[in-house]
C-alpha positions in Angstrom: -34.5 -52.4 -50.6 -32.7 -49.4 -49.2 -32.0 -49.8 -45.5 -30.6 -47.2 -43.1 -29.3 -48.4 -39.8 -28.6 -45.8 -37.0 -26.5 -46.4 -33.9 -25.2 -44.2 -31.1 -21.6 -45.1 -31.7 -19.4 -47.7 -33.3 -17.2 -48.4 -30.3 -16.3 -52.1 -29.6 -19.4 -53.8 -28.3 -22.2 -56.3 -28.9 -24.7 -54.0 -30.4 -22.1 -52.7 -32.8 -21.2 -56.2 -33.8 -24.9 -56.9 -34.4 -25.1 -53.9 -36.7 -22.1 -55.0 -38.6 -23.5 -58.5 -39.1 -26.9 -57.2 -40.2 -25.6 -54.5 -42.5 -23.0 -56.6 -44.2 -25.4 -59.6 -44.5 -28.1 -57.5 -46.2 -25.6 -55.8 -48.4 -24.3 -59.2 -49.5 -27.9 -60.1 -50.6 -28.0 -57.1 -52.9 -29.7 -54.5 -50.7 -28.3 -51.0 -50.4 -27.4 -50.3 -46.7 -26.2 -47.1 -45.1 -25.0 -47.0 -41.4 -25.3 -43.7 -39.6 -23.1 -43.3 -36.5 -24.3 -40.5 -34.4 -21.2 -40.3 -32.2 -17.7 -39.3 -33.5 -16.4 -42.7 -32.4 -16.2 -45.3 -35.2 -13.7 -48.0 -34.4 -11.4 -49.0 -37.4 -12.5 -52.6 -37.0 -16.1 -51.6 -37.9 -15.1 -49.0 -40.5 -13.0 -51.7 -42.4 -15.6 -54.4 -42.0 -18.5 -52.2 -43.3 -16.4 -51.0 -46.2 -15.4 -54.5 -47.2 -19.0 -55.6 -47.0 -20.2 -52.9 -49.4 -21.9 -50.8 -46.7 -21.7 -47.0 -46.7 -20.8 -45.4 -43.3 -21.8 -41.9 -42.4 -20.4 -40.5 -39.2 -22.6 -37.5 -38.1 -20.8 -36.5 -34.9 -21.9 -35.2 -31.5 -21.7 -31.5 -32.4 -24.2 -31.9 -35.3 -26.5 -34.1 -33.2 -26.6 -31.7 -30.2 -27.0 -28.6 -32.4 -29.8 -30.1 -34.4 -27.9 -29.8 -37.7 -27.7 -33.6 -37.7 -31.4 -33.9 -37.9 -31.5 -31.9 -41.1 -28.5 -33.6 -42.6 -29.8 -37.1 -41.9 -33.4 -36.2 -42.8 -32.3 -34.8 -46.2 -30.2 -37.9 -46.9 -33.0 -40.3 -46.1 -35.5 -38.3 -48.3 -33.0 -37.9 -51.1 -31.9 -41.5 -51.2 -35.5 -42.8 -51.0 -34.9 -44.9 -47.8 -37.3 -47.8 -47.5 -36.8 -48.5 -43.8 -34.9 -47.0 -40.8 -33.5 -49.3 -38.1 -32.5 -47.7 -34.8 -30.1 -49.2 -32.2 -29.5 -47.9 -28.7 -31.1 -45.0 -26.9 -30.0 -41.8 -28.6 -30.4 -43.3 -32.1 -33.9 -44.5 -31.2 -35.0 -41.0 -30.3 -33.1 -39.3 -33.0 -34.4 -41.8 -35.6 -38.0 -41.5 -34.6 -37.9 -37.7 -34.9 -36.0 -37.8 -38.2 -38.5 -40.3 -39.7 -41.4 -38.2 -38.5 -39.9 -35.1 -40.1 -39.4 -36.8 -43.4 -42.6 -38.8 -43.4 -43.4 -42.1 -44.9 -40.3 -44.0 -43.6 -41.1 -47.0 -41.4 -39.0 -47.2 -38.2 -37.8 -50.4 -36.6 -36.3 -50.2 -33.1 -33.9 -52.8 -32.0 -34.4 -53.7 -28.3 -31.0 -55.0 -27.1 -31.8 -55.6 -23.4 -33.9 -54.8 -20.4 -32.6 -51.3 -20.0 -32.8 -51.2 -16.3 -30.1 -48.6 -16.1 -32.2 -46.0 -17.9 -33.4 -43.0 -15.9 -37.0 -42.1 -15.4 -36.6 -39.3 -17.9 -35.2 -41.7 -20.5 -38.1 -44.2 -20.0 -40.6 -41.3 -20.2 -39.3 -40.0 -23.5 -39.2 -43.5 -24.9 -42.9 -44.0 -23.9 -43.9 -40.6 -25.3 -42.3 -41.4 -28.7 -43.1 -45.1 -28.9 -45.9 -44.5 -31.3 -43.4 -43.4 -33.9 -41.9 -46.9 -34.1 -43.6 -49.3 -36.5 -42.0 -52.4 -35.1 -39.7 -53.4 -32.2 -37.3 -56.2 -32.8 -35.7 -57.8 -29.8 -32.9 -60.4 -29.4 -34.2 -61.4 -25.9 -37.7 -62.7 -25.3 -37.3 -61.9 -21.6 -36.8 -58.2 -22.4 -40.2 -57.8 -24.1 -42.4 -57.6 -21.0 -40.1 -55.1 -19.3 -40.0 -52.9 -22.4 -43.8 -52.9 -22.7 -44.2 -51.6 -19.1 -41.2 -49.2 -19.1 -40.6 -48.1 -22.6 -44.1 -48.1 -24.1 -43.4 -50.9 -26.5 -46.6 -52.3 -28.2 -46.6 -56.0 -27.6 -48.6 -56.5 -30.8 -45.8 -54.9 -32.8 -42.9 -56.7 -31.3 -41.0 -59.7 -32.7 -38.1 -61.8 -31.6 -35.0 -62.3 -33.8 -32.0 -64.2 -32.5 -28.6 -62.7 -32.7 -26.1 -64.4 -35.0 -22.6 -65.7 -34.5 -19.9 -65.3 -37.1 -19.0 -68.5 -39.0 -15.8 -69.4 -37.2 -14.3 -72.7 -36.4 -12.0 -73.5 -33.4 -8.3 -73.2 -34.3 -6.8 -76.6 -33.4 -3.1 -77.3 -32.9 -1.1 -78.5 -35.8 1.6 -77.4 -38.3 -0.9 -75.3 -40.4 -2.8 -73.7 -37.5 -0.7 -73.6 -34.4 -2.6 -72.6 -31.2 -1.5 -69.2 -30.0 0.1 -69.4 -26.5 -0.5 -67.1 -23.6 3.0 -65.6 -23.9 2.2 -64.4 -27.5 -1.0 -62.9 -26.2 0.9 -60.9 -23.6 0.1 -63.0 -20.5 3.0 -65.4 -19.9 1.9 -65.8 -16.3 -1.2 -67.7 -17.5 0.9 -70.5 -19.2 -0.2 -73.9 -17.7 -3.0 -72.3 -15.6 -6.7 -72.8 -15.7 -8.1 -69.5 -17.0 -11.6 -68.3 -16.2 -12.3 -65.5 -18.6 -14.9 -63.0 -19.7 -15.3 -60.5 -22.5 -17.2 -57.3 -22.0 -17.3 -53.6 -21.0 -16.1 -53.0 -17.4 -19.5 -51.8 -16.3 -21.7 -52.6 -13.3 -24.1 -54.4 -15.7 -21.5 -57.1 -16.3 -21.3 -58.1 -12.6 -17.5 -58.4 -12.5 -17.5 -57.3 -8.9 -19.6 -60.3 -8.1 -17.2 -62.5 -10.0 -14.2 -61.2 -8.0 -16.2 -61.9 -4.7 -16.9 -65.4 -6.0 -13.4 -66.1 -7.0 -12.0 -64.9 -3.7 -14.0 -67.7 -2.0 -12.3 -70.5 -4.1 -8.9 -69.0 -5.1 -7.1 -70.5 -2.1 -8.4 -74.0 -3.1 -7.9 -73.6 -6.9 -4.3 -72.4 -6.7 -3.8 -72.8 -10.5 -6.8 -70.8 -11.5 -6.7 -67.2 -12.7 -9.3 -64.7 -13.9 -8.9 -62.7 -17.2 -11.2 -59.8 -18.0 -11.1 -58.5 -21.6 -12.6 -55.1 -22.1 -12.5 -51.5 -20.9 -14.9 -49.3 -19.0 -15.7 -47.1 -16.1 -15.4 -49.8 -13.5 -11.7 -50.6 -14.1 -10.3 -48.6 -11.2 -12.9 -50.1 -8.8 -12.2 -53.6 -10.0 -8.4 -53.2 -9.6 -9.0 -51.9 -6.0 -11.3 -54.7 -5.3 -8.9 -57.3 -6.5 -6.2 -55.8 -4.3 -8.5 -55.7 -1.3 -9.3 -59.4 -1.8 -5.6 -60.3 -2.2 -6.2 -61.3 -5.9 -3.9 -58.8 -7.6 -1.7 -61.6 -8.9 -4.6 -63.8 -9.9 -6.9 -61.3 -11.7 -5.7 -59.7 -15.0 -7.3 -57.0 -17.1 -6.5 -57.3 -20.8 -8.0 -54.0 -21.8 -10.0 -53.5 -25.0 -9.0 -55.9 -27.9 -10.4 -55.6 -31.4 -9.5 -59.3 -32.0 -10.8 -61.4 -29.2 -10.9 -64.8 -30.7 -7.4 -65.9 -29.7 -8.1 -65.0 -26.1 -11.5 -66.8 -26.1 -9.8 -69.9 -27.7 -7.4 -70.1 -24.8 -9.9 -69.7 -21.9 -10.8 -72.9 -20.1 -14.1 -71.5 -18.7 -16.1 -68.6 -20.0 -18.0 -66.7 -17.3 -20.8 -64.1 -17.8 -21.9 -62.8 -14.3 -24.1 -60.0 -15.7 -26.9 -58.3 -13.7 -28.9 -58.0 -17.0 -28.3 -58.7 -20.7 -29.8 -58.8 -24.1 -28.5 -61.8 -25.9 -24.7 -61.5 -25.1 -22.6 -61.9 -28.2 -19.6 -62.8 -26.1 -21.4 -65.8 -24.7 -22.4 -66.9 -28.2 -18.8 -66.5 -29.4 -17.5 -68.5 -26.5 -20.0 -71.3 -27.1 -19.2 -71.3 -30.8 -15.6 -71.8 -29.9 -16.5 -74.8 -27.7 -15.9 -73.0 -24.4 -17.8 -74.2 -21.3 -19.9 -71.4 -19.9 -21.0 -70.3 -16.4 -23.5 -67.5 -16.5 -26.0 -65.7 -14.4 -29.6 -66.8 -15.3 -30.7 -63.5 -16.7 -32.4 -62.5 -20.0 -30.7 -63.7 -23.1 -28.1 -65.7 -21.3 -30.8 -68.1 -20.0 -32.1 -68.3 -23.6 -28.7 -69.5 -24.8 -27.9 -71.9 -22.0 -31.4 -73.5 -22.2 -30.5 -76.6 -20.3 -27.6 -78.0 -18.2 -26.1 -79.8 -21.2 -25.0 -76.4 -22.6 -23.5 -74.8 -19.5 -24.1 -73.8 -15.9 -26.6 -71.1 -14.9 -26.6 -69.4 -11.4 -28.7 -66.6 -9.9 -27.6 -63.1 -10.6 -25.7 -61.2 -7.9 -25.0 -64.5 -5.9 -21.3 -64.9 -5.3 -21.7 -68.2 -3.5 -23.6 -69.8 -6.3 -21.2 -68.4 -8.9 -18.3 -69.7 -6.9 -19.9 -73.2 -6.7 -20.3 -73.3 -10.5 -16.8 -72.1 -11.2 -15.4 -74.5 -8.7 -17.2 -77.5 -10.2 -16.2 -76.6 -13.7 -12.6 -75.9 -12.8 -12.3 -79.4 -11.2 -13.9 -81.3 -14.1 -12.1 -81.1 -17.4 -14.3 -83.8 -18.9 -17.5 -81.9 -18.2 -15.9 -78.8 -19.7 -15.1 -80.6 -22.9 -18.6 -82.2 -23.1 -20.4 -78.9 -22.4 -18.2 -77.0 -24.8 -19.0 -79.5 -27.6 -22.7 -79.3 -27.0 -22.6 -75.5 -26.8 -20.8 -75.4 -30.2 -23.4 -77.6 -31.8 -26.2 -75.4 -30.5 -24.7 -72.2 -31.9 -23.9 -73.7 -35.2 -27.3 -75.1 -35.7 -29.5 -72.2 -34.4 -27.7 -68.9 -34.7 -26.4 -68.4 -38.2 -25.9 -65.1 -40.0 -28.1 -66.4 -42.9 -31.0 -66.9 -40.4 -30.6 -63.3 -39.1 -30.6 -61.8 -42.6 -33.5 -63.9 -43.7 -35.5 -62.7 -40.7 -34.6 -59.1 -41.4 -35.6 -59.3 -45.0 -39.0 -60.8 -44.1 -39.7 -58.3 -41.3 -38.5 -55.2 -43.2 -40.5 -56.2 -46.2 -43.6 -56.6 -44.1 -43.2 -53.2 -42.4 -42.6 -51.5 -45.7 -45.7 -52.9 -47.2 -47.9 -52.2 -44.1 -46.3 -49.6 -41.8 -47.9 -49.4 -38.3 -50.2 -52.3 -39.1 -47.9 -55.3 -38.8 -49.5 -57.9 -36.5 
């Protein structure tokens, strides 16, 4: 099978990690896979991983996409290579891919729905509805996103399937002579040595609800004097979060690590993982934290509620509720035994239910079905 996967950019992010897992997994099973990056941005971590996995990467670039030359270039490549299926990820790639496939003709299109895209403008939703008929199948990683997409993006419920995200096969790094645990000083945060660290990994964007987290932490910081917050990621809300932390008197208790290509050492050292998002797909960062045995406090939205399906796996709170979030963080910070129990249960759930093999098997089955019966898969 010849599979083309198209994504807006290969910046550090959950959708990009999902593409890397799918592309390398399918290539490892003997399929030919090409990833098209429409933006100029292709982070080295993904370039190297795709190359090592036997996946071809083609960076089209903004200029070609905006000028229309990219349509011709990609269309010609898909026709020349005899592409069997085109998978699109994120907004621009979905529109671009639908148009390209329609130009070439005969190439089934699978659209990946990553979240309830409540940040989309009316124009974006309209153009998605108008072109929805060009998608043969929508694959979503969050069941809670399906209904929203049917109403707002024109997704056909009869041609929509759920496929869970996957976690990389990693094991927690325990202390010992062969695998010493990295300390906070080596990670660049000596001020966190001996502290209880509440951490989160994600883009500094309003979606992630980090402003809610800071409001929640402000309410318990004076009581939990040894607690600190660490945010790992970069984005447009950095300046606002820095200003908010200063206004709340938390400038020596809240730390921004910036973008990190390698996040496992930081996740390993966090005592509590928090995901206060306003909306999500299935957050890879939560999955990674659970895989590493971290206890989780998350807002009860979309894919997060599908991961923390009962209290034995973590603590869910209403979105945009600083008081409820503060209560969850306070309880978890004061109960190391519960953190250890929840972390162990979370690791078991990830290991048993969210493997890369399961993701690739689902993709193979779905892609084969679409190829054999485009626009007729029930």
